[in-house]
N, C-alpha and C positions, 0 to 999 in steps of 0.2 A: 355305686358299684357294689355288687354282692360280695360279702366276705367269703361266701361259699366257693366262689370261683377261685379265690386265692388258696383257700384250704384244700380244694381238690387238686390244684396244681402242686402244692407242697406234698400232698399225699402221694401223687404219682412220682415225685422226685425221690421220696423215701423208698417206694417200691422198686425203683431202679437201682437202689443201693447208694444213692448220693448222700453225702453228709454235709450239714451246714457249715462246719468249720473247715472244710476243704475249699481250696481256691479253684473255681471252675476253669477248665482249659478247653477253649473251642478247638474243634478238630476239623469240622467241615468248612471249607472255604472255596471261593471261586479262584480259578487260575487267573493270571494277569490278563490273558486275552478275554476270558469270560467277564471279568470285572470291567474291562474297557468297553465291551459290547453293551453291558447293562447300563454303564454310566452314559454311553452315547444315547441309548434308548430313553433314559430319564434326564437327558441334558437340559431340556427346557425347564423341567421341574426343579432340578438342582439349582439352576440359575435364579429362579424365583424364590426358592427357599433361602438361598444365600442372601438375596436382597432383603427379604423380610427379616431373616435371622440376624443379619448385621445391624439393622435398625433396632431390633429388639434388644440385642446385647448392649448397644450403645445407650438406649433409653433406660435400661435397668440400672446402669451406672453403679455397680456395686456387687450385687449377688452374682457369683460366677456361674455360668451355665454352659452346657454343651448341647448342640443340636445334632441330631442323627437322622439320616434318611435311609430306609431299608426298602427293598423291593417286596413283591408279593410272597416271596419265599423266606423272607427274613434276612437276606444277605445285605450287609451294610454297604451302601454306595457312596456315602459322603458323611464326613464329620467336620464340624467347625465350632469354634467357641473358645472357652477359657483354656489356656495352655496347661495349667496345672491339672485340670480334670482330664485333658487329653493324655497327659503323661501317665496318670493313674490308669486310664482305660487301656493304654498301650501295654502296661505291665500285666494287665489281665488278658491280653490278647485280643482286646476289642479294637479292631482296626478295619479299614475298608476291605471288603471281600469276605470277612468272616460271617458266620450265620448265627443268628439268635434263635436257636432251637431250645426247647425245654429240656430235652434229654442231655444236652451238653452244657447249657448255661443256667439250668434250674428255672425257678419262677422269675419271669422277666416280662416287662411291659410290651416289648415288641411282639413276642410270640402270643401273649394273651390278647392283645388288641386285634391281631389277625385272626386268631382262633375264634374269638367271640364277636368280631366285627363291631367293636364298641370302644369308646375312649376308656383308657385304663390309667390309674396311678398307683404306684407302690411307694410307700414311705417307710424308710428304716427297716425294722424287723419283718415287714411284710414281704421283703425279698427272702428267698430261700437261703442264699449263701451269706454268711456273716460279714464277709468282706464288703458287701454292698449295704450293710445296715446303716452306714453314715450318709447314704445318698437318698434323694427323693427323685423318682423318675415318673414322667408323664408321657403318654403316647396316644396318638389319634390315628386311626386307619383312614385311608382315602381310596376312592375308586372313581377315577375320572373317565367315564365312558366316552365322552366326546373328545378326549385328548388321547388318542391312540390306546384307549382302554387301559390306561395306566392304573395300577393299584399298588399299595404298599402301606408304609407307616412313617410318621414323622414323630420323633421323640425328643424330649428335653430331659437332661440330667443336671442336678444341682445338689448341694449339700442339704442335709435334713434341716439345719437351722434356717434355711431360706425357703422351706416349704410354705406354700400359700394356696388356699383354695381358689385363687384367681388364675393360677397358671394354666390349669387344664382347660377352663373356658376360653382363656386367651389363645391357647394353642388351637383349640377347635375353631375359633373365629379366624385365626390366621390361615388354617387349611381351607376354610370356605373362601376367604379372600384370594388365596393362591389359585383356586380353580377358576375364579373369575378373571384373574390376571393372565393365566395361561390361555384362556379362551380369547382374551383381547389380543394377546401377542400372536396367537395363531391367525386371528382375523386380519391383523396388520400385515402378516407375512404373505397372505394370499394376493395382495395387491389387485383387488378387483377394480372395476371401473369406478369413477368418481361418484356416481349416484348410489351405487351399492355401499360405498364407504360412508356416505352421508346417512343412509337408512340404518346401517348397522351400528352407528355410534351416535344416535340421536340424544342420548343422555350424557354425551361428552362434548367438550368444546372442540370444534373442528374449524381449521383454517387451511385453505388451499390457495397456492399462488401459481403464477405462470413461471416460465424459466428466467424471467427478469426480476422476480420477487414481488411483482404487483399482485395484490390480493384479489382473488377471484371468488372465493367463498368464505363466509364468516357467519357461522350459525348463532342461534340465540344464546346458547351457553357461553360461547366465546364473547358475545356482547356483555353478558352478565359479569363474567369474571374480570374482563379488561376495562369495564365501564366505558365502552366505546360503542357508538351506534354503527350498525352495518353499513348504512348509506354513506357515512362519513369516511369509511376506510376502503370500500370497494374501489379498486383501480389504483390505490395508492401503495407505495412501497411498504413492505412489512418490516423493513429494517429500522423504522422509527420506534418500534416497540423495544424498549431498552431491555426488558427481561428475557426475551426470546428471539429478538431480531438477529442476533449474532449466530444463533444456532441455525436459523434458516439460511443465513449467508453461507455457512460452511456446507450445508446440504446442497445448495445450488452450485457453489464454486468447486467443492471437493467431493461431491456425491457421498458425503458422510451420512450415517444414520445415528440417531440419538434415541435412547430408550430410558424411561424412568428417571428423567431429570426432575428433581423436586423444586417446584416454584411456589412462592407465596404471593398472592395478590391481595391488595387492600383497596376497597372502594371508597367513595366519598363519605360514607357513613362509618368508616373505620371497620367495616366487616371484613374479616380475614377468610380467605379461601386458600387451602393448600391443595395443590394439584401435582399429579405426575404427568410430565410432558414428554411426548414422543414426536420425532420429526424424521422424515425420510423423503428421498427423491421419488418422483413419479416419472416413469419411462413410457415412451410411445411404443407402437407395434414394432418399430425398427430398432428399438433399444436406445433411442435418442432421448435426452432429458427434456421433459415438457413442463416440469413444474415441481412443486414440493407439497407435501401433505403433513399437517401437524395436528395433534389432538391433545386435549387436556382431560384428565380423569380426576374428578373431585374425591380426595381422600380425607377431607377435613374431619368428618365424624369419626372415622377409624383412628386417625391421628390423635384426636382429643380423647377418645376412649382409652387407647393404649397409654397415653400420658397420664390420664386420671387414675388408671389401675396402678401404674408404676409409682405415682405420687402417694397413693394410699399405702402401698407396700413400704415406701420410705418412712412414712409417718408411723406405721405399725412398728417398724424396727426402732424408731426413735422413742416411741411410747414405752417400750420395754426398757430401753436404756434410761429414760427419765425416771421411771419408777424406782429402779435400783439406785440411781444417782441421788435422787432426792432423799431416800431413806438413809443412805450413807453420810450425807452432808448435814441433814437437818438435826440428827441426834447430837453429834458433837457441837454443832453450831448453837443449839439451844442451851447446852451446858455452858459454853463459853460466854454467851450473852448474859446468862444468869449471874455468873461470877463477875463479869464486868459491871453489871448493874449494882451488885453489892459493893464492889470497889469504889464505884462513883459515890455511893452513900457515905463511904468512910474516907473520902479523899481529904488529905490534910492541907493541901495548898490549892490555890486557884489554878496553878499550872497543871497539877496532877488532874484536877477535875476536867480541865480543857482537853487534855490528851485522852482521858477515858471517854469523854463525850464524843470525841472524834472517832475513837475505835468503835464505840457502840453504834454510831451513825453508819460507819462502813459495814459493820456486821448486819445491820438492818437492810442495807442495800444488797448485800450478798443473799440474805434470806428472801428478799423480793425477787431477785434474779432466779433463784431456784424455783420459786412459785410460778414465775412467768414461764420458765422452761417446761415445767410440768403441765401448765395450762395449755401451752402450745402443742405439746406432744399428745396430750390426751385430755382435752377439755371435758368438763363434766357433762353428763347427759342433759339435754335441754329440759328445763322445768317449764313445760308448756302451759300457757294460759291463754284465755280468749282475749285478744287485743285488737283494737282498731289500729291498723298499721299506719294510717295517715296521722293519727294523734301522736304515735311514737316518733314518726319522722319529724313532725313540727316541734315536738319537745326537744329533740336532739339538735335541730337547727337553732332554736333559741338558746340552748345551752352553749353552742359553739360560736355564736355571734360575737361574744366578747373576745374570744380568742382570735377571731377573724379581724376585729378592729385593731388588736395589738399588732397584727401582721400587715396592717394597711391593706386588707383584702375585704371582699364582700362575699356573702353567701346568698345566692338566689335560688329559691325553690319553686319547682313546677310540680307540686304534689297534687294528686287527684283530690277533687273537692268532695266526692262521695265517700262514704265510709265503707271500708273493706275489712270485715272481720277475719282475723287470722289466728291460728293456734300455734303460737311460737313462745320461745323464752325471751321476754322483753329485755331482760338485763343483758343476755348474751348478744342479741341482735343490736341493741344500743351500743354495746362495746365495739362491735364491728363497724357501725356507722361512725362513731367517734374516731376510731383508729383511721379509717379511710379519709374522713374529712381533715383530720390532723395532718395526715400525709400530704393531702392536696395543698393545704396551707403552707406547709414547709417546703413544698416543691416550687413555691412562688416567692422567693426571697425579696423581690421588689414589689410584691403585692399583685393582686389580680382578682379574678372572679371564680368562685367555686359554684358549680351548678348541681343541684339535687333534683332529680326527676323521678317520677314514679308512674307506672302504667300497668294495665292488665295485659301482659304479653299474649295470653290466651285464657280461656275459662279456667284452666288449671294452674296458672302460673302468675305470680306477681313479680314485677321487675322494678328494681331500683338502680339508678345510675348516678355516679358521683364523678364529675369531670372537672379538670382544672386547666389553667393556661400556663402551666409550669414548664420546667426544664425538660420533661419527658425522659424517655429511656432509650438506650441503644438496643440493638437486637441481642447482644450478649447479656445485657442487664435483664431484658425481658425473659430470657431463658432461665435465669437464675433467681428471679425476684421472689418466687414462692418457696424457695428452699430455705430451711432454717439457718439462721446466722448470716445470711447474705443481706447486706445493707449498703446503701449509697450515702448514708449519713455519717458524719464524723463521730458522733456520740451514740449512734444507734447500735442495737444488739441484733437486729435482724430476726426478731421473733414475732413482731406485730402481724404481718401479713400471713405468716404461717398459722398463727392463732385464728385469724379471721377465716382462713381456708378451712380449718378443722371445724369451727363453729357452724359455718354454712353447710359443710359436708354432713355434720350431725343432724342438721335440719332437713336432710335429703335435698338440699339445694345445690346451686352451682355459683362459684365465684370466678369471673373471667375479666379480662382487661385488654385494652388496646393502648398503644402509646407511640408517639413520634418524637424523636429528639428535637428539642427546641419548640415543640408545638403543644405539648401537654399529654395528659394521661386520662383515660376514662375507665373506671371500674364498674362492672355490672353484676348485680346480685339477682339471681332468679330463685324465688322461694315458692315451693308448691303450696297450693291453697287447699 
């Protein structure tokens, strides 16, 4: 974004006689009836933004944000998000119905995004009015020609300390997704004949039943995500499908409609697919119920991308905390350890010496904890070297075999026989492998087998998997396992997987996992070649 755009806007504000230290007072606003009409016109969009926005607020889980929808004239149609930000905005007169014009509100993202038809962000003093200097605002314009020719802007407001270069691209991606979502909803409402529905949703999973719930259509995407063959389900009741059978029952019995139900499917290879599920009744020409229609829309990539961005934001905040914390603790800790060391040398009795040894040992533990915390929050940049990855894997397996024997377990490797040169930090990658193998062994208190496999996922990616036959994780544990300080071990600190995540991230790779309670866990490392 050109700084000239901001400077020009501020100059216009000065020429209008506006002053930065004055609190802006919006004057132009829609009447209650006009606001209601505009909200009705944008109702479908507001519904979609509310869905995406609520998930965004929930996933961020920390930074307070406020989402705002404005029409093509800058009138605010909807506000939702953090209550504290809402109260601040209310005090400034920023409520539903008011207009974000430059002449009344000064330099602001809503007006500038519409004026220049481009994504805009204003951080701190880039705003004209000082009362907004503690905020960071991001705005993306939209113009959906195929959806009633709707146009306007969607904006996010947060505090400056939570500013991130990821927010504007994420908001832009969200707007693109919303247009596709609106088109899908519009297509669903049309209720065209069955063949048209099948043609228009070929990239989605589609299931159609008769009025008794017997499956009449089951397309290839539905086969893929449910891991069921079309031939085996056609003519059979849909109610046997545990995840969505009950929804279809309510569609047929009560003529209910369901939209955007989030479902997660896992196939026999533990591959996870996250879908949005819709279900609705199908009526004949006379208005009689003739069946049900269900569709699945794969949102796995979008879900993983949003989660990855949010996780990176969390680690960025933790990195800043870790740097300050380490500095404040290490300095006095070093002094204390030095004095304890001197006192040990001068201990007069064996008892005194024992106590001082104990104190010194505990201080070393504390020092190591601080180092681990800093490593987790911001591991050093990879010291890349040319390495044959298979050699590194075999060395690690040999190193961990003795640990496996102590745990009454075995390590079986299925490592590629050919040599694959990689430019990586061998020490950091070995640290990740040791950590994951150690976790696998500890997850099998009664012993078992740990499998190490490697393969070329594609010409540009090398994949390593580490799987165990251990206790596995619940859904709640899987959602938290990558978060710092979360652990299922009695003596664990919860920093190991967080460190692994950051190391792989710094290698431009990806660390993912699947797990089933009572059946085991599999971690997958994807490294770029």
